[in-house]
C-alpha positions as CSV (number, residue, x, y, z in Angstrom):
1,X,0.0,0.0,0.0
2,X,1.4,3.4,-1.0
3,X,1.6,6.1,1.6
4,X,-0.1,9.4,0.8
5,X,2.3,12.1,-0.1
6,X,2.8,14.5,2.8
7,X,2.1,18.1,2.1
8,X,5.2,20.2,2.5
9,X,5.7,23.8,2.1
10,X,7.8,24.5,-1.0
11,X,11.0,26.3,-0.4
12,X,11.0,30.0,-1.1
13,X,12.9,30.7,-4.3
14,X,14.2,34.2,-5.1
15,X,13.4,35.2,-8.7
16,X,16.0,37.9,-8.7
17,X,18.9,36.9,-10.9
18,X,22.3,36.9,-9.2
19,X,23.6,39.4,-11.7
20,X,21.0,41.9,-10.4
21,X,22.7,41.9,-7.0
22,X,26.1,42.4,-8.6
23,X,24.7,45.2,-10.7
24,X,23.1,46.9,-7.7
25,X,26.4,46.7,-5.7
26,X,28.3,48.1,-8.7
27,X,25.8,50.8,-9.3
28,X,25.9,51.9,-5.6
29,X,29.7,52.0,-5.7
30,X,29.7,53.9,-9.0
31,X,27.0,56.3,-7.7
32,X,29.0,56.9,-4.5
33,X,32.2,57.6,-6.4
34,X,30.4,59.9,-8.8
35,X,28.8,61.9,-6.0
36,X,32.1,62.2,-4.2
37,X,33.9,63.5,-7.3
38,X,31.1,65.9,-8.2
39,X,30.7,67.3,-4.6
40,X,34.5,67.7,-4.3
41,X,34.8,69.6,-7.5
42,X,31.7,71.6,-6.8
43,X,33.3,72.8,-3.6
44,X,36.7,73.3,-5.1
45,X,35.6,75.1,-8.2
46,X,31.8,76.2,-8.3
47,X,32.0,78.1,-11.6
48,X,33.4,75.0,-13.4
49,X,30.7,72.9,-11.9
50,X,27.9,75.2,-13.1
51,X,29.6,75.4,-16.5
52,X,29.5,71.6,-16.7
53,X,25.8,71.6,-15.7
54,X,25.0,74.1,-18.6
55,X,26.9,71.9,-21.1
56,X,25.0,68.9,-19.8
57,X,21.7,70.6,-20.2
58,X,22.5,71.5,-23.8
59,X,23.4,67.9,-24.6
60,X,20.6,66.4,-22.6
61,X,17.9,68.5,-24.3
62,X,19.2,67.6,-27.7
63,X,19.2,63.9,-26.7
64,X,15.6,64.3,-25.5
65,X,14.5,65.4,-29.0
66,X,15.9,62.2,-30.4
67,X,14.9,59.9,-27.6
68,X,11.3,60.8,-27.9
69,X,11.2,59.3,-31.4
70,X,12.8,56.1,-30.1
71,X,10.4,55.7,-27.3
72,X,7.3,56.5,-29.4
73,X,8.1,54.0,-32.1
74,X,9.0,51.3,-29.6
75,X,5.8,52.0,-27.7
76,X,3.7,51.5,-30.8
77,X,5.4,48.7,-32.8
78,X,8.0,47.4,-30.3
79,X,10.8,48.2,-32.8
80,X,14.1,49.9,-31.9
81,X,14.5,52.1,-34.9
82,X,18.3,52.4,-35.2
83,X,17.9,54.5,-38.3
84,X,16.4,57.3,-36.2
85,X,19.8,58.8,-35.5
86,X,20.5,59.1,-39.2
87,X,17.2,60.9,-39.7
88,X,18.7,63.4,-37.2
89,X,21.7,63.7,-39.5
90,X,19.6,64.2,-42.6
91,X,17.7,67.0,-40.8
92,X,21.0,68.8,-40.1
93,X,22.1,68.5,-43.8
94,X,18.7,69.7,-45.1
95,X,19.0,72.8,-42.9
96,X,22.5,73.4,-44.1
97,X,21.5,73.3,-47.8
98,X,18.5,75.5,-47.1
99,X,20.8,78.1,-45.6
100,X,24.0,77.8,-47.6
101,X,22.6,77.1,-51.1
102,X,19.1,78.6,-51.1
103,X,19.3,81.4,-48.5
104,X,15.9,80.4,-47.2
105,X,16.7,82.0,-43.9
106,X,16.8,85.4,-45.6
107,X,13.6,85.1,-47.7
108,X,11.5,87.5,-45.5
109,X,14.1,90.3,-46.0
110,X,14.0,89.6,-49.8
111,X,10.2,89.7,-50.0
112,X,9.7,92.4,-47.4
113,X,12.8,94.7,-47.5
114,X,11.7,96.9,-44.7
115,X,11.1,94.1,-42.2
116,X,12.9,94.2,-38.8
117,X,16.1,92.2,-38.6
118,X,15.0,90.2,-35.5
119,X,11.7,89.3,-37.2
120,X,13.6,88.2,-40.4
121,X,15.8,85.9,-38.3
122,X,12.9,84.3,-36.4
123,X,10.7,83.7,-39.5
124,X,13.7,82.6,-41.7
125,X,15.1,80.2,-39.1
126,X,11.6,78.8,-38.4
127,X,11.2,78.2,-42.2
128,X,14.5,76.3,-42.3
129,X,13.5,74.2,-39.4
130,X,10.1,73.4,-40.8
131,X,11.5,72.4,-44.2
132,X,13.9,70.0,-42.4
133,X,11.1,68.6,-40.4
134,X,8.8,68.0,-43.4
135,X,11.5,66.3,-45.4
136,X,12.5,64.1,-42.5
137,X,8.9,63.2,-41.9
138,X,8.6,62.1,-45.5
139,X,11.8,60.1,-45.3
140,X,10.7,58.4,-42.1
141,X,7.3,57.4,-43.5
142,X,9.0,56.1,-46.7
143,X,11.4,54.0,-44.6
144,X,8.5,52.6,-42.5
145,X,6.4,51.7,-45.6
146,X,9.2,50.2,-47.6
147,X,11.5,48.6,-45.0
148,X,9.4,48.0,-41.8
149,X,5.8,47.4,-42.8
150,X,6.5,44.2,-44.8
151,X,8.2,42.8,-41.6
152,X,5.5,43.8,-39.2
153,X,4.5,40.2,-38.5
154,X,8.0,38.8,-38.8
155,X,10.2,38.0,-35.8
156,X,11.5,41.1,-34.1
157,X,15.1,40.3,-35.0
158,X,14.3,40.7,-38.7
159,X,13.0,44.2,-38.2
160,X,15.9,45.0,-35.9
161,X,18.5,43.9,-38.5
162,X,16.6,45.8,-41.2
163,X,16.7,49.0,-39.0
164,X,20.5,48.6,-38.7
165,X,20.7,48.1,-42.5
166,X,18.6,51.2,-43.2
167,X,20.9,53.1,-40.8
168,X,24.0,52.0,-42.7
169,X,22.4,52.8,-46.0
170,X,21.6,56.4,-45.0
171,X,25.1,57.0,-43.7
172,X,27.0,55.6,-46.6
173,X,24.6,56.8,-49.3
174,X,24.8,60.2,-47.8
175,X,28.6,60.0,-47.9
176,X,28.6,59.8,-51.7
177,X,30.1,62.8,-53.4
178,X,26.9,63.6,-55.3
179,X,24.8,63.5,-52.1
180,X,26.3,65.0,-48.9
181,X,30.0,64.0,-49.4
182,X,32.1,62.3,-46.7
183,X,33.8,65.4,-45.6
184,X,33.3,67.4,-42.4
185,X,31.3,70.5,-43.5
186,X,31.4,73.8,-41.7
187,X,27.8,74.6,-40.9
188,X,26.5,78.0,-42.0
189,X,24.2,79.2,-39.2
190,X,20.9,80.9,-39.9
191,X,21.5,83.3,-37.1
192,X,24.5,84.5,-35.1
193,X,25.2,82.6,-31.8
194,X,25.7,85.2,-29.1
195,X,27.4,84.3,-25.8
196,X,27.2,86.0,-22.4
197,X,29.2,85.5,-19.3
198,X,28.2,85.9,-15.6
199,X,30.7,87.4,-13.2
200,X,29.6,90.3,-11.0
201,X,26.8,90.7,-13.5
202,X,25.8,89.5,-17.0
203,X,27.9,90.7,-19.9
204,X,28.0,89.9,-23.6
205,X,31.1,88.3,-25.0
206,X,32.5,90.5,-27.7
207,X,33.9,88.9,-30.9
208,X,37.5,87.9,-30.4
209,X,37.2,88.5,-26.6
210,X,37.7,85.6,-24.1
211,X,35.5,85.7,-21.0
212,X,37.4,86.4,-17.8
213,X,38.7,83.5,-15.7
214,X,36.1,82.0,-13.4
215,X,33.2,83.4,-15.4
216,X,30.2,81.2,-16.3
217,X,29.3,81.4,-20.0
218,X,26.2,80.5,-21.9
219,X,24.8,81.3,-25.4
220,X,21.5,82.0,-27.0
221,X,21.5,78.5,-28.7
222,X,21.5,76.9,-25.2
223,X,18.4,78.7,-24.3
224,X,16.8,78.0,-27.7
225,X,17.5,74.2,-27.3
226,X,16.1,74.1,-23.8
227,X,12.9,76.0,-24.7
228,X,12.3,74.0,-27.9
229,X,12.8,70.7,-26.1
230,X,10.4,71.6,-23.3
231,X,7.8,72.9,-25.8
232,X,8.1,69.6,-27.7
233,X,7.6,67.6,-24.5
234,X,4.5,69.6,-23.6
235,X,3.1,69.3,-27.1
236,X,3.7,65.6,-27.2
237,X,2.0,65.0,-23.9
238,X,-1.0,67.0,-25.1
239,X,-1.0,65.1,-28.4
240,X,-1.0,61.7,-26.7
241,X,-3.4,62.5,-23.9
242,X,-5.9,64.9,-25.3
243,X,-6.3,64.3,-29.0
244,X,-8.1,61.7,-31.1
245,X,-4.9,60.5,-32.8
246,X,-3.3,60.3,-29.3
247,X,-6.1,57.9,-28.2
248,X,-5.5,55.9,-31.4
249,X,-1.8,55.7,-30.6
250,X,-2.4,54.5,-27.1
251,X,-4.9,51.9,-28.3
252,X,-2.6,50.7,-31.0
253,X,0.2,50.4,-28.5
254,X,-1.9,48.3,-26.2
255,X,-3.5,45.9,-28.7
256,X,-3.3,46.3,-32.5
257,X,-5.9,43.7,-33.3
258,X,-8.4,45.2,-30.9
259,X,-7.6,48.7,-32.2
260,X,-8.4,47.5,-35.8
261,X,-11.7,46.0,-34.6
262,X,-12.6,49.4,-33.1
263,X,-12.2,51.1,-36.5
264,X,-8.7,52.5,-36.0
265,X,-6.4,52.6,-39.0
266,X,-3.4,51.0,-37.4
267,X,-1.1,51.5,-40.4
268,X,-1.9,55.2,-40.5
269,X,-1.2,55.5,-36.8
270,X,2.1,53.8,-37.1
271,X,3.1,56.0,-40.1
272,X,2.1,59.1,-38.1
273,X,4.2,58.0,-35.1
274,X,7.3,57.6,-37.4
275,X,6.6,61.0,-38.9
276,X,6.2,62.9,-35.6
277,X,9.3,61.2,-34.2
278,X,11.3,62.2,-37.3
279,X,10.1,65.8,-37.0
280,X,11.5,66.0,-33.5
281,X,14.8,64.4,-34.6
282,X,15.1,66.9,-37.5
283,X,14.5,69.8,-35.0
284,X,17.3,68.3,-32.8
285,X,19.6,67.9,-35.9
286,X,19.2,71.6,-36.8
287,X,19.8,72.8,-33.3
288,X,22.7,70.5,-32.7
289,X,24.3,71.7,-36.0
290,X,23.8,75.3,-35.0
291,X,25.3,74.7,-31.6
292,X,28.4,72.7,-32.8
293,X,28.8,74.3,-36.3
294,X,30.1,71.2,-38.1
295,X,28.3,68.3,-39.8
296,X,29.1,65.1,-41.6
297,X,27.3,61.9,-42.6
298,X,28.3,60.0,-39.4
299,X,26.9,62.8,-37.3
300,X,23.8,60.8,-36.1
301,X,25.6,57.6,-34.9
302,X,26.7,58.6,-31.4
303,X,23.9,61.0,-30.5
304,X,21.4,58.4,-31.8
305,X,22.9,55.7,-29.7
306,X,23.1,57.9,-26.6
307,X,19.5,58.9,-27.1
308,X,18.6,55.2,-27.2
309,X,20.5,54.7,-24.0
310,X,18.5,57.7,-22.5
311,X,15.2,56.1,-23.6
312,X,16.2,52.8,-22.0
313,X,17.3,54.6,-18.8
314,X,14.0,56.5,-18.5
315,X,11.9,53.5,-19.5
316,X,11.6,52.9,-23.3
317,X,8.0,53.4,-24.2
318,X,7.6,56.2,-21.6
319,X,7.6,59.8,-23.0
320,X,8.5,61.4,-19.6
321,X,11.0,58.7,-19.1
322,X,12.8,59.5,-22.4
323,X,13.0,63.2,-21.4
324,X,14.3,62.5,-17.9
325,X,16.7,59.8,-19.1
326,X,18.1,62.3,-21.7
327,X,18.8,64.9,-19.1
328,X,20.6,62.4,-16.9
329,X,22.6,61.2,-19.9
330,X,23.6,64.8,-20.7
331,X,24.7,65.5,-17.2
332,X,26.7,62.2,-17.0
333,X,28.5,63.0,-20.2
334,X,29.3,66.6,-19.3
335,X,30.6,65.7,-15.8
336,X,32.7,62.9,-17.3
337,X,34.2,65.4,-19.8
338,X,34.8,68.0,-17.1
339,X,36.1,65.9,-14.3
340,X,37.6,62.7,-15.8
341,X,38.4,62.9,-19.6
342,X,36.7,63.6,-22.9
343,X,37.4,60.1,-24.3
344,X,35.7,58.5,-21.3
345,X,32.3,60.2,-22.1
346,X,31.2,57.5,-24.5
347,X,32.4,54.7,-22.2
348,X,30.4,56.2,-19.3
349,X,27.3,56.6,-21.5
350,X,27.3,52.9,-22.6
351,X,28.2,51.7,-19.1
352,X,25.0,53.3,-17.9
353,X,23.1,51.1,-20.4
354,X,24.8,48.0,-19.1
355,X,24.0,48.9,-15.5
356,X,20.4,49.8,-16.2
357,X,19.9,46.4,-18.0
358,X,21.4,44.6,-15.0
359,X,19.5,46.4,-12.3
360,X,16.3,47.7,-13.8
361,X,15.7,46.6,-17.4
362,X,12.4,48.5,-17.5
363,X,14.1,51.8,-16.7
364,X,13.1,54.6,-14.3
365,X,9.5,55.0,-15.5
366,X,9.0,51.7,-17.2
367,X,6.7,49.0,-16.0
368,X,7.0,45.2,-16.7
369,X,5.0,44.1,-19.7
370,X,1.7,42.7,-18.6
371,X,0.0,39.6,-20.0
372,X,-3.1,40.4,-22.1
373,X,-6.2,38.4,-21.4
């Protein structure tokens, strides 16, 4: 006669992988070291610290414009669009040709000769940015329809490899002599970048003049990048939360089949998502080129990858997460350049990606994917 199996309490099993504990310990150690270095330098040289913060904000707000496109596309189609950084590059080149070849930044002065100079600058620069945005939107929609749409039901790895292929195509096709050329090209700005310094007051830096030692400098392009990025964030939140297309985007993100049954044109929503993300990337490309005044066809690689890291850090699929992650990335990169060394900036950026994937793969604002009934 067989004895009845006795009921025993199953042993408690931790579902946390061992690497998570290693990652957490490493993260705490790294964070403590970073805080120590930053606080020490902030006490030793406060102007340098503030200068690094301003540089980090400039980088972070540009990364935010790119990261928003990554996170929107991933939220809708679960695709990491590695060609997004190259759309950023195309936006910079379109603005360059609009200014250098066609003088579109001066069209208000040519049409209305008596117009005020500041108004000419505002309207002309806005025109250049809008042209870059429209062309990049058309490029992104074309890429989505030609390269990604046929693979929508294929394994994710197929779409990911295709995205990498599209990225290489844009970079090396743009490097042809009859397209953009492989050279570094000095960027002709649509307006003058004016710098100020703060030391016992606010003063404008005159041409050929260096700011005094210990002064904190900033420029009009820093303020423009910050304002543009914040406005884009507000607009995107309004678009997603308060408009009909935003409701369709959220429904498509949650369940494409159910969205189709509710009468939503899923293909149109996906194309719109690619287009709006490309518009923000183009805006970022123009502002980045104005700030750093040099462009080439590999321009979008590192900013694109760092914006992807920012999206993962904030929680890919989360719009506020992309914004916050980009600001953290900008500060981490600026502090590394200021207090460690410039070549280390990229190593620190991608180390953040490794640590996030070890400790919290969903990011700061991300949530674990839930099973659908």
